[in-house]
SERO-4910 file (N, C-alpha, C, O; in steps of 0.05 Angstrom, whole numbers):
BEGIN
 pado doro    nc1    nc2    nc3   cac1   cac2   cac3    cc1    cc2    cc3    oc1    oc2    oc3
  Unk    A    168   -279   -136    165   -301   -117    164   -290    -89    149   -300    -72
  Unk    A    181   -270    -83    182   -259    -56    155   -246    -48    148   -245    -25
  Unk    A    141   -235    -68    115   -222    -63     93   -242    -60     74   -238    -45
  Unk    A     95   -265    -74     74   -285    -74     73   -299    -47     51   -305    -37
  Unk    A     96   -305    -35     97   -320    -10     81   -307     13     65   -321     25
  Unk    A     85   -281     19     70   -270     41     40   -269     35     24   -271     54
  Unk    A     32   -266     10      4   -266      3     -8   -294      8    -30   -296     19
  Unk    A      6   -315      0     -4   -342      5     -5   -348     35    -23   -362     44
  Unk    A     15   -338     50     15   -342     79     -9   -329     92    -22   -341    109
  Unk    A    -15   -304     85    -38   -290     96    -64   -304     89    -82   -306    105
  Unk    A    -66   -314     64    -90   -328     55    -94   -354     71   -116   -361     78
  Unk    A    -72   -368     77    -73   -392     93    -82   -387    121    -99   -401    132
  Unk    A    -71   -366    134    -78   -360    161   -107   -350    162   -122   -357    182
  Unk    A   -116   -336    142   -144   -327    141   -163   -350    139   -184   -351    153
  Unk    A   -156   -370    122   -173   -393    119   -175   -410    144   -194   -424    148
  Unk    A   -154   -408    161   -153   -424    185   -171   -413    207   -176   -427    227
  Unk    A   -180   -388    204   -197   -376    225   -226   -383    219   -235   -380    196
  Unk    A   -241   -393    239   -269   -400    234   -285   -376    224   -280   -353    231
  Unk    A   -305   -382    206   -320   -361    194   -336   -345    213   -342   -321    209
  Unk    A   -345   -357    236   -361   -343    256   -345   -333    279   -356   -326    300
  Unk    A   -318   -331    276   -301   -321    297   -307   -292    304   -312   -276    286
  Unk    A   -306   -285    330   -311   -258    338   -287   -248    354   -279   -262    373
  Unk    A   -276   -225    348   -252   -215    362   -259   -209    391   -281   -199    397
  Unk    A   -241   -216    409   -245   -211    437   -263   -231    450   -269   -228    474
  Unk    A   -273   -251    435   -291   -271    446   -282   -299    441   -280   -315    459
  Unk    A   -275   -306    416   -265   -332    409   -236   -334    417   -222   -314    422
  Unk    A   -225   -359    419   -198   -362    429   -177   -349    411   -158   -337    421
  Unk    A   -181   -351    384   -160   -339    366   -173   -325    344   -193   -333    332
  Unk    A   -162   -301    337   -170   -286    314   -145   -274    300   -126   -267    314
  Unk    A   -146   -272    274   -125   -259    259   -135   -232    248   -157   -231    238
  Unk    A   -119   -211    251   -128   -185    241   -107   -170    226    -83   -176    228
  Unk    A   -115   -151    210    -97   -133    196   -102   -105    206   -125    -98    211
  Unk    A    -81    -89    210    -85    -62    222    -70    -41    206    -51    -48    191
  Unk    A    -79    -17    208    -65      6    196    -73     31    212    -94     32    225
  Unk    A    -55     51    211    -61     75    226    -40     96    223    -23     94    205
  Unk    A    -40    115    241    -22    138    241     -5    139    266    -15    131    288
  Unk    A     19    148    263     37    153    286     42    183    288     46    197    268
  Unk    A     42    193    313     48    221    318     71    222    338     67    219    362
  Unk    A     96    225    327    119    221    343    136    246    346    134    265    331
  Unk    A    153    245    367    172    267    372    198    254    381    199    230    387
  Unk    A    219    270    382    245    260    390    253    278    414    258    302    410
  Unk    A    255    266    438    259    283    461    272    267    484    275    243    482
  Unk    A    279    282    504    287    271    530    273    287    551    262    308    545
  Unk    A    273    278    577    258    292    597    265    322    600    247    338    606
  Unk    A    290    330    595    297    358    599    286    376    577    287    400    579
  Unk    A    274    363    555    263    379    533    235    389    540    224    405    525
  Unk    A    223    380    561    195    387    568    191    417    568    207    432    581
  Unk    A    170    426    554    161    454    553    180    473    539    176    497    540
  Unk    A    200    462    525    217    479    508    202    486    482    183    472    475
  Unk    A    212    506    469    200    514    444    201    491    424    222    480    418
  Unk    A    178    483    412    177    462    393    174    434    405    174    414    390
  Unk    A    171    432    432    170    406    445    146    390    436    147    366    433
  Unk    A    123    404    430     99    390    422     96    387    392     77    376    383
  Unk    A    116    396    376    115    392    347    120    363    341    139    351    351
  Unk    A    102    351    325    104    323    320    107    317    290    100    333    273
  Unk    A    118    293    285    120    282    258     98    262    254     94    245    272
  Unk    A     84    263    232     62    244    226     72    223    207     79    229    184
  Unk    A     72    198    216     78    175    199     56    155    199     33    162    206
  Unk    A     61    131    191     40    111    190     50     85    203     74     80    205
  Unk    A     31     68    210     37     41    219     19     21    205     -4     28    199
  Unk    A     28     -3    201     12    -24    188     24    -51    196     48    -54    200
  Unk    A      6    -71    198     16    -97    206     -6   -118    209    -29   -114    200
  Unk    A      2   -140    222    -15   -163    227    -18   -167    257      2   -164    272
  Unk    A    -42   -174    266    -48   -177    295    -57   -206    299    -74   -216    285
  Unk    A    -45   -219    319    -53   -246    327    -66   -244    355    -53   -238    375
  Unk    A    -93   -248    356   -108   -244    380   -115   -270    394   -126   -288    382
  Unk    A   -107   -272    420   -114   -296    436   -131   -287    459   -122   -271    476
  Unk    A   -155   -298    461   -174   -291    482   -168   -308    506   -167   -332    504
  Unk    A   -165   -295    530   -159   -309    555   -182   -305    575   -200   -289    570
  Unk    A   -182   -320    597   -203   -318    616   -204   -290    630   -184   -275    629
  Unk    A   -226   -284    643   -230   -260    659   -227   -234    644   -220   -214    655
  Unk    A   -233   -235    618   -233   -210    602   -206   -202    591   -203   -181    579
  Unk    A   -185   -219    595   -158   -213    585   -155   -223    557   -168   -242    548
  Unk    A   -137   -209    542   -129   -218    515    -99   -214    512    -88   -195    524
  Unk    A    -87   -230    496    -59   -227    488    -58   -223    458    -67   -239    442
  Unk    A    -46   -200    450    -46   -192    422    -18   -186    412     -9   -163    412
  Unk    A     -3   -207    405     23   -201    392     19   -189    364     -1   -196    350
  Unk    A     36   -171    356     34   -158    330     61   -160    315     82   -162    328
  Unk    A     59   -158    289     83   -154    273     76   -130    255     58   -131    238
  Unk    A     90   -107    259     82    -83    246    106    -67    235    129    -70    245
  Unk    A    101    -51    216    120    -31    206    112     -4    216     89      3    216
  Unk    A    131     11    226    126     37    239    144     59    228    168     55    226
  Unk    A    132     81    221    147    105    215    147    124    238    126    130    250
  Unk    A    171    133    246    174    153    267    191    176    257    204    174    237
  Unk    A    190    199    271    206    221    262    206    245    281    194    244    303
  Unk    A    218    266    272    221    290    288    221    314    269    236    314    249
  Unk    A    204    334    275    203    358    259    219    380    272    210    391    293
  Unk    A    242    387    261    258    409    272    244    435    265    242    453    282
  Unk    A    234    437    241    216    459    232    201    449    207    203    426    200
  Unk    A    186    467    195    169    459    172    185    448    148    174    434    131
  Unk    A    211    455    146    226    447    123    250    428    130    266    422    113
  Unk    A    251    420    155    274    403    164    263    381    182    253    387    204
  Unk    A    265    356    173    254    334    189    273    310    188    287    305    168
  Unk    A    272    294    209    286    268    210    264    246    212    245    249    227
  Unk    A    268    225    196    248    203    197    263    177    196    285    174    186
  Unk    A    250    157    207    261    130    207    239    109    203    216    115    209
  Unk    A    246     86    193    228     64    190    238     40    206    262     34    206
  Unk    A    220     26    219    227      3    236    206    -18    235    182    -13    231
  Unk    A    214    -43    239    194    -64    244    193    -67    275    213    -65    289
  Unk    A    169    -72    285    164    -73    313    146    -97    321    128   -103    306
  Unk    A    152   -109    343    136   -131    353    125   -123    381    138   -128    401
  Unk    A    101   -112    382     88   -107    408     75   -132    419     64   -148    403
  Unk    A     76   -136    445     62   -157    458     40   -144    476     45   -137    499
  Unk    A     16   -141    465     -5   -126    478    -20   -144    498    -30   -165    490
  Unk    A    -21   -135    523    -38   -148    543    -62   -130    548    -59   -108    558
  Unk    A    -86   -140    540   -110   -124    541   -129   -135    562   -130   -159    568
  Unk    A   -146   -117    573   -166   -125    592   -191   -108    589   -188    -83    587
  Unk    A   -214   -120    587   -239   -105    584   -263   -123    588   -260   -147    592
  Unk    A   -287   -111    586   -312   -126    588   -329   -122    563   -330   -100    551
  Unk    A   -343   -143    555   -360   -142    531   -388   -134    539   -399   -144    559
  Unk    A   -401   -117    523   -428   -108    527   -445   -115    503   -437   -112    480
  Unk    A   -469   -125    508   -488   -132    487   -477   -151    466   -487   -152    443
  Unk    A   -457   -166    474   -444   -185    456   -434   -173    430   -431   -186    410
  Unk    A   -428   -146    431   -420   -132    407   -397   -112    412   -380   -109    395
  Unk    A   -398    -99    435   -379    -78    441   -362    -86    465   -372    -96    485
  Unk    A   -336    -81    463   -318    -87    484   -296    -66    487   -277    -66    472
  Unk    A   -299    -47    506   -278    -28    512   -256    -42    528   -261    -61    543
  Unk    A   -232    -32    526   -209    -45    540   -187    -26    545   -185     -4    532
  Unk    A   -169    -33    563   -144    -19    567   -121    -38    559   -125    -63    560
  Unk    A    -98    -27    552    -77    -44    542    -49    -35    553    -44    -11    555
  Unk    A    -33    -54    560     -4    -49    567     12    -64    546      7    -88    541
  Unk    A     32    -51    534     45    -61    510     75    -58    510     85    -38    499
  Unk    A     90    -76    521    119    -76    517    125    -84    488    110   -100    476
  Unk    A    146    -73    476    152    -79    449    183    -79    444    198    -68    460
  Unk    A    190    -92    422    218    -91    413    218    -93    383    198   -100    371
  Unk    A    241    -87    371    242    -87    342    269    -78    332    288    -76    347
  Unk    A    270    -73    306    295    -65    293    291    -41    274    271    -41    260
  Unk    A    309    -22    275    307      2    258    320     -5    231    342    -15    230
  Unk    A    305      1    210    315     -5    183    330     18    170    350     12    156
  Unk    A    322     43    175    336     65    162    330     91    178    311     92    193
  Unk    A    346    111    173    341    138    184    352    159    165    374    156    154
  Unk    A    337    180    161    346    200    142    335    228    150    314    230    163
  Unk    A    351    248    143    343    276    147    336    288    120    351    286    101
  Unk    A    313    301    119    304    314     95    302    344     99    288    353    118
  Unk    A    315    359     82    315    389     84    304    400     58    314    394     37
  Unk    A    283    417     61    271    430     37    280    458     36    279    473     56
  Unk    A    290    467     13    298    494      8    287    503    -18    299    499    -40
  Unk    A    264    516    -17    250    524    -42    240    499    -56    225    483    -45
  Unk    A    248    496    -82    240    472    -97    260    449    -95    255    428   -106
  Unk    A    282    454    -81    302    433    -79    299    417    -53    288    427    -33
  Unk    A    309    393    -53    307    375    -30    334    361    -26    345    351    -45
  Unk    A    343    362     -1    368    348      6    362    326     26    350    331     47
  Unk    A    370    302     19    366    279     37    393    268     46    410    261     29
  Unk    A    397    266     72    421    256     84    414    231    100    397    232    118
  Unk    A    427    209     94    422    184    108    441    181    131    465    187    129
  Unk    A    430    171    154    446    167    178    445    139    188    444    134    212
  Unk    A    445    120    170    442     92    177    464     82    195    460     64    212
  Unk    A    488     92    191    511     82    207    510     92    236    523     80    253
  Unk    A    495    113    241    494    125    268    470    116    285    467    124    308
  Unk    A    453     99    273    429     91    287    434     69    307    451     52    303
  Unk    A    419     70    328    417     47    347    397     27    335    373     32    336
  Unk    A    406      6    323    389    -11    307    368    -27    324    346    -32    314
  Unk    A    374    -33    349    356    -47    366    337    -27    380    347     -7    391
  Unk    A    312    -33    380    292    -15    392    275    -30    412    266    -53    406
  Unk    A    269    -18    435    250    -30    453    237     -8    470    248     14    472
  Unk    A    214    -14    481    199      6    496    173     -5    507    169    -29    507
  Unk    A    156     13    516    130      6    527    109     25    516    114     48    510
  Unk    A     84     14    515     62     30    507     38     26    526     35      4    537
  Unk    A     22     46    530     -2     45    547    -24     58    531    -21     80    519
  Unk    A    -48     46    532    -70     58    517    -97     46    523   -100     32    543
  Unk    A   -115     51    505   -143     41    508   -155     38    480   -145     49    461
  Unk    A   -176     23    479   -190     19    453   -217      7    457   -227      4    480
  Unk    A   -230      1    435   -257    -11    436   -261    -29    412   -253    -22    389
  Unk    A   -272    -52    416   -282    -70    395   -310    -62    388   -327    -58    406
  Unk    A   -316    -60    363   -343    -58    353   -346    -79    330   -335    -75    308
  Unk    A   -360   -100    336   -363   -123    317   -335   -134    311   -322   -143    330
  Unk    A   -326   -133    286   -299   -144    279   -278   -122    278   -255   -128    270
  Unk    A   -285    -98    285   -265    -76    284   -255    -69    311   -269    -71    331
  Unk    A   -230    -60    312   -217    -51    337   -205    -24    332   -186    -21    316
  Unk    A   -215     -4    346   -203     23    345   -187     27    370   -197     23    392
  Unk    A   -162     36    367   -144     37    391   -126     62    389   -119     71    368
  Unk    A   -119     71    413    -99     92    415    -79     85    437    -87     78    459
  Unk    A    -53     86    431    -32     80    451    -12    103    450     -8    116    430
  Unk    A      1    107    473     24    124    475     49    107    479     50     92    499
  Unk    A     68    109    461     92     92    462    117    108    470    121    131    461
  Unk    A    133     96    487    158    108    496    181     89    489    182     67    499
  Unk    A    199     98    472    224     82    468    241     85    493    242    106    505
  Unk    A    254     63    501    270     63    525    300     64    519    316     65    538
  Unk    A    307     63    494    335     66    487    339     89    467    320     95    452
  Unk    A    362    102    467    366    125    449    365    118    420    369     95    412
  Unk    A    358    137    403    355    133    375    382    129    362    385    113    343
  Unk    A    403    144    371    429    144    358    449    129    375    448    128    399
  Unk    A    468    117    361    491    105    373    516    123    368    515    139    350
  Unk    A    536    119    384    560    135    381    575    129    355    577    106    348
  Unk    A    585    149    342    599    146    317    615    171    310    612    191    323
  Unk    A    631    169    289    648    191    281    633    216    273    642    238    277
  Unk    A    609    212    261    593    234    251    573    244    271    556    261    265
  Unk    A    574    234    296    553    240    315    551    269    322    528    280    323
  Unk    A    572    283    326    570    311    334    557    328    312    541    345    318
  Unk    A    565    323    287    553    337    265    524    331    262    507    348    256
  Unk    A    517    305    265    489    297    263    472    310    284    451    321    278
  Unk    A    481    310    309    465    321    331    462    351    328    441    362    334
  Unk    A    483    364    318    481    393    314    461    400    292    446    419    294
  Unk    A    460    383    271    442    387    249    413    383    257    395    396    248
  Unk    A    409    363    275    382    356    283    372    370    308    348    370    314
  Unk    A    390    382    322    383    396    347    374    378    369    356    385    384
  Unk    A    386    354    371    379    335    392    405    327    407    427    336    401
  Unk    A    402    308    426    425    299    441    428    269    437    410    256    425
  Unk    A    450    258    447    455    229    445    435    213    461    433    188    458
  Unk    A    421    226    480    402    211    496    373    213    486    355    202    498
  Unk    A    369    227    464    342    231    454    329    205    445    342    187    434
  Unk    A    303    202    450    288    178    444    262    186    431    252    208    435
  Unk    A    251    167    415    224    172    403    202    167    424    205    149    440
  Unk    A    182    183    423    157    178    438    134    190    423    138    208    407
  Unk    A    110    180    428     87    192    414     63    173    413     64    151    423
  Unk    A     42    183    400     17    169    399     15    151    375     27    156    354
  Unk    A     -1    130    377     -7    111    356    -37    107    354    -49     96    372
  Unk    A    -49    116    332    -77    112    328    -81     91    306    -69     93    284
  Unk    A    -97     70    311    -98     48    292   -127     37    291   -142     38    310
  Unk    A   -133     25    268   -158     10    264   -151    -18    254   -136    -21    235
  Unk    A   -161    -38    268   -156    -66    261   -182    -80    252   -203    -76    265
  Unk    A   -180    -96    232   -203   -113    224   -195   -142    228   -174   -151    219
  Unk    A   -212   -156    243   -207   -185    248   -224   -202    230   -248   -197    226
  Unk    A   -212   -223    220   -226   -242    202   -242   -262    219   -256   -279    208
***
């Protein structure tokens, strides 16, 4: 029953969108999106240190609600699931999963009634669901969960650009979390030593996504 409800909800929303609706042109469009996240765990003092540019590759997926506004503006609230992480080395990584609600404010111009490039500013907030460290040693794998040490509330900003082509939207954003990943706890010192980060470390990184609008 839990799986049937979201399917029926998506079908209802899809049916409510006019068949001739065009993203970035009509007042409202519903879209589904998926893509890749390229994230790191850092603070400003980490810049140019060894491994600073090493990234963790995760994925993002969700639903986009597009509202077309005057003068080329659009408002695109999203509900998405996001994987973020940090690669300490090739065999030691930290990863987390979160739901995120970006409020995308977009601006651009339409060409030939088909193509619309745009820029986007995207404040977001959400909640972290889990966090774990995975260590590979030969054929064995050790997974340590750090759910009690996580800062569950997440917020930040994103800046990027994209382009509409027909019903598709290809976009790239760079996201910065504005609050630390970890909260203070009894295991904090051991956790930070294992991960090689500090209590002020935050996720940041790129988000590449493709959206299809109905």
